[in-house]
C-alpha positions in Angstrom: 0.0 0.0 -0.1 1.4 3.4 -0.8 1.7 6.0 2.0 1.6 9.0 -0.7 -0.6 10.0 -3.6 0.8 12.9 -4.9 -0.6 15.1 -8.0 -0.5 17.6 -10.8 -3.0 20.1 -10.4 -4.6 21.7 -13.7 -6.4 18.8 -15.8 -5.4 16.3 -13.1 -7.4 17.4 -10.1 -9.7 20.2 -12.0 -10.5 22.1 -15.0 -7.4 24.5 -15.3 -7.2 27.6 -13.2 -10.4 26.7 -11.5 -11.3 25.0 -7.9 -11.7 21.3 -7.7 -15.3 20.2 -8.2 -17.2 18.9 -5.3 -16.8 15.5 -6.2 -13.0 15.4 -6.2 -13.0 17.5 -2.9 -15.1 14.5 -1.6 -13.0 11.9 -2.5 -9.7 13.7 -1.6 -11.2 14.4 1.8 -11.3 10.5 2.1 -7.9 10.0 0.8 -6.8 12.4 3.6 -7.9 9.7 5.9 -5.5 7.3 4.9 -2.6 8.6 2.8 -0.2 12.2 2.7 -1.7 13.9 -0.4 0.7 16.3 -2.0 -0.1 18.2 -5.0 3.1 19.5 -7.0 2.5 22.4 -9.4 3.9 25.3 -11.0 1.1 27.5 -9.7 1.7 29.9 -6.8 0.8 29.2 -3.2 -2.4 31.8 -3.2 -3.6 29.4 -6.1 -3.4 26.4 -4.3 -5.8 27.6 -1.7 -8.3 29.0 -3.8 -8.3 25.6 -6.0 -7.4 22.9 -3.6 -7.7 24.1 0.3 -10.5 26.1 0.3 -12.9 23.4 -1.7 -11.9 20.9 0.9 -12.8 23.0 3.9 -16.0 23.8 2.2 -16.5 20.1 1.8 -15.7 19.3 5.5 -18.3 22.4 6.6 -21.0 20.3 4.9 -20.2 17.0 6.0 -22.3 16.1 9.2 -19.4 13.6 10.4 -16.7 16.1 10.4 -15.8 18.3 13.1 -12.9 20.8 13.7 -10.6 18.2 14.9 -11.1 15.9 12.0 -10.6 18.6 9.4 -7.5 19.5 11.2 -5.9 16.1 11.1 -6.7 15.7 7.4 -5.0 19.1 6.5 -2.0 17.9 8.3 -1.8 15.4 5.9 -2.2 17.9 2.8 1.6 18.9 1.7 1.7 21.8 -0.7 4.5 21.7 -3.2 4.5 25.2 -4.8 6.4 26.4 -8.0 6.9 22.8 -9.0 8.3 21.8 -5.5 10.7 24.9 -5.2 8.5 25.9 -2.4 6.7 23.7 0.2 3.8 24.8 2.7 2.2 22.6 5.2 -0.5 23.2 8.0 0.6 23.7 11.5 -2.2 24.5 13.6 -2.6 26.8 16.1 -6.1 26.1 17.4 -9.1 23.6 17.1 -10.3 25.6 14.3 -9.3 26.2 10.8 -7.4 29.1 10.0 -5.7 30.0 6.4 -2.9 31.7 8.5 -1.6 28.3 10.0 -0.4 27.4 6.7 3.8 27.6 6.8 6.2 27.9 4.5 8.8 25.2 5.0 11.3 26.1 2.3 11.5 28.6 -0.5 14.2 28.7 -3.3 13.5 32.0 -5.4 15.6 33.1 -8.2 17.7 36.4 -8.0 16.0 39.4 -8.6 18.2 40.0 -11.9 17.3 36.6 -13.4 13.5 37.2 -12.9 14.2 40.3 -15.2 16.3 38.5 -17.7 13.7 35.7 -18.0 10.7 38.2 -18.0 12.3 40.1 -21.2 13.4 37.0 -22.8 9.5 35.6 -22.7 7.8 38.8 -23.9 10.3 39.5 -26.4 9.9 35.8 -28.2 6.1 36.1 -27.6 5.9 39.6 -29.3 8.0 38.6 -32.1 6.1 35.7 -32.8 2.8 37.3 -32.8 1.5 35.5 -29.6 1.9 38.3 -27.0 -1.9 39.4 -26.8 -2.3 41.8 -23.9 -5.2 43.3 -25.9 -7.1 40.2 -24.5 -6.1 40.5 -20.9 -8.8 41.3 -18.2 -8.5 44.5 -16.2 -5.8 43.9 -13.5 -4.4 40.3 -14.8 -1.0 40.0 -16.5 0.7 37.5 -18.9 4.1 37.4 -17.1 4.1 36.7 -13.5 7.3 36.1 -10.8 6.0 33.5 -8.8 9.5 33.8 -7.0 11.1 30.3 -7.6 10.1 30.6 -11.0 8.5 32.9 -13.8 5.4 31.9 -15.6 4.0 33.0 -18.8 0.3 32.5 -19.0 -0.8 33.7 -22.6 -4.4 35.2 -21.8 -3.6 35.4 -18.0 -4.8 33.9 -15.4 -8.4 34.7 -15.4 -9.6 34.3 -19.1 -12.0 31.6 -19.5 -11.7 28.0 -19.6 -12.9 27.7 -23.2 -10.7 30.1 -24.4 -7.6 28.8 -22.7 -8.2 25.3 -24.1 -8.7 26.9 -27.7 -5.3 28.8 -27.6 -2.6 26.1 -27.9 -4.1 22.7 -28.1 -1.2 21.2 -30.0 1.6 22.9 -28.0 2.9 24.2 -30.9 2.7 28.3 -30.0 4.3 27.7 -26.8 6.9 25.3 -28.1 8.0 28.1 -30.6 8.0 30.6 -27.4 10.5 28.4 -25.7 12.5 27.6 -28.9 13.2 31.5 -29.1 13.6 32.0 -25.3 16.6 29.3 -25.7 18.3 31.4 -28.2 17.9 34.4 -26.1 18.4 32.8 -22.8 19.9 29.4 -22.8 20.9 29.0 -19.5 17.5 28.2 -17.5 14.7 25.6 -17.2 11.6 25.8 -19.8 9.0 23.4 -19.1 5.0 23.7 -20.9 2.2 23.1 -18.7 -1.6 23.6 -18.1 -3.0 25.2 -21.5 -1.3 28.6 -22.0 1.4 28.3 -19.6 5.4 28.1 -19.9 7.3 28.0 -16.4 10.9 29.2 -16.3 13.0 28.5 -13.7 16.8 28.0 -12.7 18.5 24.5 -13.9 17.0 21.6 -12.1 14.1 23.2 -10.4 11.6 21.0 -11.9 9.2 18.5 -10.4 12.1 15.9 -9.8 13.2 18.7 -7.4 10.0 18.9 -5.9 9.5 15.0 -5.5 12.9 15.0 -4.3 12.3 17.2 -1.4 9.0 15.7 -0.9 10.9 12.0 -0.1 12.9 13.7 2.2 10.3 15.9 4.2 8.0 13.3 4.3 10.6 10.3 5.1 9.2 8.2 2.6 11.0 5.9 0.0 10.1 6.5 -4.1 8.1 3.0 -3.8 5.6 4.6 -1.3 4.5 7.3 -3.7 1.8 7.2 -6.8 1.7 10.3 -8.5 -1.0 11.2 -11.1 -0.5 13.7 -14.0 -1.5 14.8 -17.6 1.8 15.5 -19.2 3.7 12.4 -18.6 5.3 12.4 -22.2 9.1 13.5 -22.6 9.3 16.9 -22.6 6.0 17.6 -20.2 6.4 18.9 -17.1 5.6 15.7 -15.3 7.5 13.6 -17.3 10.9 14.4 -14.7 8.7 12.2 -12.0 8.3 9.4 -14.4 12.0 9.5 -15.3 13.0 9.2 -11.4 10.9 5.6 -11.3 8.1 6.9 -9.5 4.9 4.9 -10.0 2.8 7.1 -12.1 -0.8 7.0 -13.4 -1.4 9.2 -16.9 -4.9 10.7 -16.9 -6.1 13.0 -19.6 -8.7 14.8 -17.0 -9.9 15.1 -13.6 -12.6 12.5 -14.2 -9.9 10.1 -14.9 -8.3 11.1 -11.6 -11.7 10.5 -9.7 -12.2 7.2 -11.2 -8.8 6.1 -10.1 -9.0 7.7 -6.7 -12.5 5.9 -6.4 -11.0 2.5 -7.3 -8.4 3.0 -4.4 -10.6 4.0 -2.0 -12.6 1.0 -2.8 -9.9 -1.7 -1.7 -8.6 -0.1 1.4 
């Protein structure tokens, strides 16, 4: 039996950039009674709260058999590996009730300020030269390039664009592959990964999901054989592939519905 269930987020636990649906919140809540649950994603910490933690707390509020003590116990089994695991947060309760302020950062490996500037410049220049810089489509206050401290993320349509528009923007990855190729010409000494529906994550060399998974094993004191990973981009070049290459047991999914099906099967044999 595995001790850890680890997940990519967008298109593995949810529709891209949306909170996990109620049925996923229910299944993950019950998984938390039996496993460490460890999402690893390029997203920032605040997005983990919106997409994963808040729906879990809301589910517990509507579940008659769950009291505050059991919710806290579940959250102590939830480990958030942010920005591909280059930042790690865990819940350390200060009282018997849930408090978002009780999420504590265990570690963070930020980029140098000058590297953030270099990456941001290269991404914008590459997208502009290829005709893929679409700032005119952004919602007010949104941004295409975001500094996530340990990585810089390009999201072609921003963070708040509709799901349909995001899925339609680059379904075959060719736009992002072209941007990455041009960025590598300008700035070769960084790690480029395509993720989600419109995103490119850029980080220092080695700061990918292998880095995150390696730290997960160290922080939770488990072995590779104790982990089962779920991801939608497990092919070579995909941002989940470094975990596959580590020899971690992996289930490739096409959507969160596939993940739900697998998790229900796991819970059914416990």
